[in-house]
C-alpha positions as CSV (number, residue, x, y, z in Angstrom):
1,M,127.5,66.5,95.1
2,F,128.1,70.0,93.9
3,Y,131.5,71.2,93.0
4,T,132.3,74.4,94.9
5,G,136.0,74.9,94.1
6,R,137.4,77.7,92.1
7,S,136.6,77.9,88.4
8,E,138.9,76.0,86.1
9,K,139.6,76.6,82.5
10,S,137.9,74.0,80.3
11,N,137.8,74.0,76.6
12,G,139.2,77.5,76.6
13,T,136.5,79.1,78.8
14,N,136.0,79.7,82.5
15,M,133.1,77.7,83.9
16,R,131.7,76.6,87.3
17,T,130.6,73.0,86.9
18,I,127.7,71.2,88.6
19,S,129.8,68.3,89.9
20,Q,133.2,66.7,89.8
21,T,131.8,63.6,88.1
22,F,130.1,65.6,85.3
23,R,133.2,67.7,84.9
24,C,135.4,64.6,84.4
25,F,132.9,62.9,82.1
26,D,132.6,66.0,79.8
27,E,136.3,66.5,79.6
28,V,137.0,62.9,78.6
29,A,134.2,63.1,76.0
30,R,135.8,66.3,74.6
31,R,139.4,65.1,74.5
32,G,138.8,61.3,73.9
33,S,141.5,60.4,76.4
34,I,141.5,60.0,80.2
35,R,145.2,61.1,80.3
36,K,144.5,64.3,78.4
37,A,141.4,65.0,80.5
38,A,143.4,64.5,83.7
39,E,146.1,66.9,82.5
40,S,143.5,69.6,81.6
41,L,141.7,69.2,85.0
42,H,144.9,69.0,87.0
43,L,143.9,65.6,88.4
44,T,145.5,62.2,88.3
45,A,144.5,59.8,85.5
46,A,143.4,57.3,88.2
47,A,141.0,59.9,89.8
48,V,139.4,60.7,86.4
49,H,139.1,57.0,85.5
50,Q,137.3,56.3,88.9
51,Q,134.8,59.2,88.3
52,I,134.0,57.6,84.9
53,R,133.6,54.2,86.4
54,N,131.3,55.6,89.2
55,L,129.1,57.3,86.6
56,E,128.8,54.2,84.5
57,E,127.7,52.2,87.6
58,Q,125.0,54.8,88.3
59,V,123.8,54.8,84.7
60,G,124.0,51.0,84.4
61,A,125.7,51.0,81.0
62,P,129.1,51.7,79.5
63,L,129.5,55.4,78.5
64,F,132.6,54.9,76.4
65,D,134.0,52.3,74.0
66,R,137.7,51.9,74.9
67,L,139.3,51.8,71.5
68,P,143.0,51.8,70.5
69,R,142.6,55.4,69.2
70,G,141.0,56.6,72.4
71,M,137.7,56.9,74.3
72,Q,134.6,57.1,72.1
73,L,131.1,57.8,73.5
74,T,128.6,54.9,73.2
75,T,124.9,55.5,72.4
76,A,124.2,55.7,76.1
77,G,127.1,58.1,76.5
78,E,125.7,60.4,73.8
79,I,122.4,60.5,75.7
80,V,124.1,61.2,79.0
81,I,126.5,63.8,77.7
82,A,123.6,65.8,76.1
83,A,121.8,65.8,79.5
84,V,125.0,66.8,81.3
85,R,125.7,69.7,78.9
86,R,122.1,70.8,79.1
87,S,122.2,70.8,82.8
88,Q,125.5,72.8,82.7
89,R,123.9,75.4,80.5
90,D,120.9,75.6,82.9
91,F,123.3,75.9,85.8
92,D,125.3,78.7,84.1
93,N,122.0,80.5,83.3
94,S,120.9,80.3,86.9
95,L,124.2,81.6,88.1
96,T,123.9,84.6,85.7
97,Q,120.4,85.3,87.0
98,V,121.6,85.2,90.5
99,E,124.5,87.5,89.7
100,D,122.1,89.9,87.9
101,L,119.9,90.0,91.0
102,R,122.9,90.6,93.3
103,A,124.1,93.5,91.2
104,L,120.4,94.4,90.4
105,R,121.3,94.7,86.7
106,R,117.8,93.3,86.1
107,G,114.6,92.7,87.9
108,H,111.0,93.6,87.9
109,V,108.7,95.3,90.4
110,N,105.0,94.7,90.2
111,I,103.1,96.9,92.6
112,A,99.5,98.0,93.1
113,V,98.7,101.4,94.7
114,S,96.0,104.0,94.9
115,P,95.6,106.5,92.0
116,S,96.9,109.3,94.2
117,S,100.0,107.3,95.1
118,A,100.6,106.4,91.5
119,E,100.3,110.1,90.7
120,Q,102.7,111.6,93.2
121,L,104.5,109.2,95.6
122,V,105.5,106.2,93.5
123,P,107.0,108.2,90.5
124,G,109.4,109.9,92.9
125,A,110.4,106.5,94.4
126,I,110.9,105.0,90.9
127,Y,113.0,108.0,89.8
128,A,115.2,107.7,92.8
129,A,115.6,103.9,92.4
130,M,116.4,104.3,88.7
131,Q,119.4,106.5,89.4
132,R,121.1,103.6,91.0
133,Y,119.4,100.6,89.4
134,P,118.5,101.5,85.8
135,G,118.0,97.9,84.7
136,V,114.9,97.3,86.9
137,T,111.5,97.6,85.3
138,Y,108.1,98.4,86.8
139,T,104.5,97.6,86.5
140,V,102.2,99.9,88.5
141,R,98.5,99.2,88.8
142,S,96.2,101.7,90.4
143,G,92.8,101.2,92.1
144,N,90.9,101.4,95.3
145,G,91.9,99.4,98.4
146,E,89.6,96.5,97.6
147,S,91.0,96.2,94.1
148,I,94.6,96.4,95.4
149,L,94.1,93.6,97.8
150,R,92.3,91.5,95.2
151,W,95.2,91.9,92.8
152,I,97.6,90.7,95.6
153,E,95.3,87.7,96.3
154,T,95.2,86.7,92.7
155,G,98.9,87.2,92.0
156,E,98.3,90.1,89.5
157,A,100.5,92.2,91.7
158,D,103.3,91.2,94.1
159,I,103.0,94.1,96.6
160,G,100.1,96.5,97.4
161,Y,100.2,99.8,99.2
162,A,96.9,101.2,100.5
163,L,95.2,102.7,103.5
164,R,94.8,100.0,106.1
165,R,91.8,97.6,105.7
166,R,91.2,94.0,106.5
167,P,93.0,91.8,104.0
168,P,91.4,88.7,102.5
169,P,92.6,85.2,103.4
170,G,96.1,84.6,102.1
171,V,97.1,88.3,102.1
172,V,99.1,89.7,105.0
173,E,100.2,93.2,106.1
174,V,104.0,93.4,106.1
175,R,104.6,97.0,107.1
176,A,102.6,100.1,108.2
177,F,103.3,103.8,108.0
178,A,101.4,106.2,110.2
179,Q,99.1,108.6,108.3
180,Q,97.5,111.8,109.5
181,L,94.3,113.2,107.9
182,G,94.2,116.9,107.3
183,V,91.9,119.6,105.9
184,V,92.7,120.7,102.4
185,T,92.0,124.3,101.6
186,A,93.0,127.2,99.3
187,P,96.0,129.1,100.7
188,G,94.9,131.9,102.9
189,H,91.7,130.1,104.0
190,P,90.7,130.8,107.7
191,L,91.3,127.2,108.5
192,A,94.9,127.4,107.3
193,A,95.9,130.2,109.6
194,P,99.4,129.5,111.0
195,G,99.4,127.7,114.4
196,K,95.6,127.2,114.2
197,K,94.4,123.9,115.8
198,V,91.7,122.6,113.6
199,R,89.1,119.9,114.4
200,L,86.6,118.3,112.2
201,R,83.7,120.3,113.8
202,D,85.5,123.5,112.8
203,C,85.3,122.5,109.1
204,L,81.6,121.6,108.9
205,D,80.4,125.1,108.4
206,Y,82.2,125.4,105.1
207,P,81.2,123.7,101.8
208,L,82.5,120.2,101.9
209,I,84.2,118.2,99.1
210,L,84.2,114.7,100.3
211,M,85.4,111.4,99.0
212,T,82.6,108.9,98.3
213,P,81.5,106.6,101.1
214,D,83.1,103.5,99.5
215,T,86.6,105.0,99.9
216,E,89.1,104.5,102.8
217,L,89.6,108.3,103.0
218,R,85.9,108.8,103.6
219,A,85.8,106.0,106.2
220,L,88.6,107.8,107.9
221,V,86.6,111.1,108.0
222,D,83.5,109.3,109.2
223,Q,85.2,107.5,112.1
224,I,86.4,110.8,113.7
225,D,83.2,111.8,115.3
226,P,80.0,109.9,114.2
227,R,77.9,112.5,116.1
228,Q,79.0,115.2,113.7
229,Q,78.0,113.2,110.6
230,R,74.5,114.8,110.6
231,R,76.1,118.2,110.0
232,A,78.4,116.9,107.2
233,R,76.4,117.8,104.1
234,P,78.8,117.6,101.2
235,L,78.6,120.0,98.3
236,V,80.5,117.4,96.2
237,E,81.2,113.7,96.6
238,T,83.8,112.2,94.4
239,S,86.1,109.1,94.2
240,S,88.8,111.3,92.7
241,V,91.5,112.8,94.9
242,S,92.5,115.0,92.0
243,M,89.0,116.6,92.0
244,V,89.2,117.2,95.7
245,R,92.5,119.0,95.3
246,R,91.3,121.0,92.3
247,L,88.1,122.2,93.9
248,A,89.8,123.1,97.2
249,A,92.5,125.0,95.3
250,D,89.8,127.0,93.5
251,G,88.2,127.9,96.8
252,V,85.0,126.0,96.1
253,G,85.1,124.2,99.5
254,V,87.3,122.2,101.8
255,G,88.3,118.6,101.6
256,F,90.0,115.9,103.8
257,L,93.1,114.1,102.5
258,I,96.3,112.7,103.8
259,A,99.6,114.5,103.3
260,E,100.7,112.1,100.6
261,N,97.8,113.2,98.4
262,V,98.7,116.9,98.4
263,A,102.5,117.1,98.8
264,E,103.2,118.6,95.3
265,D,100.4,121.1,95.4
266,V,101.4,122.2,98.9
267,G,105.0,122.4,97.9
268,R,104.3,124.9,95.1
269,G,101.8,126.9,97.2
270,A,98.6,125.9,95.3
271,L,97.1,124.2,98.4
272,A,97.2,124.4,102.2
273,W,97.0,121.3,104.3
274,T,96.4,121.5,108.0
275,P,96.4,118.3,110.2
276,L,93.2,117.6,112.1
277,A,93.7,117.6,115.8
278,D,90.9,115.0,116.4
279,A,92.1,111.8,118.0
280,G,90.4,109.7,115.3
281,A,92.1,111.5,112.4
282,K,95.0,109.0,112.3
283,S,95.4,105.8,110.3
284,F,98.0,103.8,108.5
285,S,99.1,103.1,105.0
286,C,100.2,99.5,104.7
287,L,102.2,97.3,102.4
288,Y,100.5,94.0,101.7
289,Q,101.7,90.8,100.0
290,R,100.6,87.2,99.7
291,A,101.3,85.0,102.7
292,E,104.4,82.8,102.6
293,T,105.7,84.6,99.5
294,S,109.3,85.8,99.5
295,T,110.1,89.3,98.4
296,T,112.4,89.5,95.4
297,V,115.7,91.3,95.5
298,A,114.3,94.0,93.1
299,M,111.2,94.5,95.1
300,S,113.1,94.8,98.4
301,M,115.3,97.4,96.8
302,F,112.3,99.4,95.6
303,L,110.5,99.2,98.9
304,E,113.5,100.8,100.6
305,F,113.2,103.8,98.2
306,L,109.4,103.9,98.7
307,A,109.7,103.8,102.5
308,E,112.3,106.6,102.3
309,A,110.0,108.7,100.2
310,I,107.1,108.2,102.6
311,E,109.3,109.1,105.6
312,T,110.8,112.1,103.9
313,L,107.3,113.3,103.1
314,D,106.2,112.9,106.7
315,G,109.2,114.9,107.8
316,Q,108.4,117.7,105.4
317,F,104.8,118.0,106.7
318,H,105.5,117.7,110.4
319,A,109.1,118.9,111.0
320,A,109.3,121.9,108.6
321,P,105.8,122.9,107.5
322,R,106.9,126.1,105.9
323,K,109.4,124.4,103.5
324,R,107.4,121.6,102.1
325,A,108.5,120.0,98.9
326,A,107.3,117.3,96.6
327,P,107.9,113.7,97.7
328,G,110.3,111.2,96.2
329,R,113.4,113.4,96.4
330,R,116.1,111.8,98.5
331,R,117.4,113.7,101.5
332,P,121.0,114.6,101.7
333,K,123.0,112.4,104.0
334,S,123.4,115.2,106.5
335,E,119.6,115.3,106.9
336,S,119.1,111.6,107.2
């Protein structure tokens, strides 16, 4: 039976004790007297005496020698008091940990994301979270979608964020964010003309910088119109989103990325990003975690900031395309 009353002063300190019985036993052991323990605990001597008798019946041995000079622990009593005080310390530590989580003074976030998310989206979310919760620490792994889901499956990461794909057994999708594929070009490129409606077929006459076939971004391109694949002859294939951005910015060719991949470059005018009008140019980025695993308080907090960064970025690209800024910066309340 857990004691849930208000904290009482015991031995000069405030403490929340595990049970009334342990509370009485510890106080008698400290003071060597049932009467003095009762006065300290604001209980009757009879109530304290009964708690000691009940505990001795449970243990099956006397816990005190009743001597003229007071109550003295027996050998059994010494064993039990050590266990009681150890349990109390563990209980106090657990309460401290719970309090730390409630106030988010501490906590750790272990997340796996794509390299492009680790480069642009996640740092902004971490920065925003740190302004309010500086005691939370982070581990961020980056890899392709297959690696991300494998890390979730093996417990090397708690949460994964990647373009949608079929998760392995034991891993579940917990939230999805719509993603739009767009063509990435140098500013001033014909495909980036204001108001121009661009489809995949319009891009195939230009040199193509494509992600490699084993990537989700390439699969997203390939699903748009399989009939057009015969015309898609890439000048460069790469697994690096950064390389696609760099070559497109230099005018070498055009690439296909989601808005998250290019937000900072577009924000400073180094790249142009135009959403593809094809029906198949839509997908989802998803959060994954192990099935039947509860999300920690720290992780829940961070996911709120990550979701806000994603939604803010989406608004920047679709609501106000001429005033695009880097992700991760929190919107003023008037814009929320």
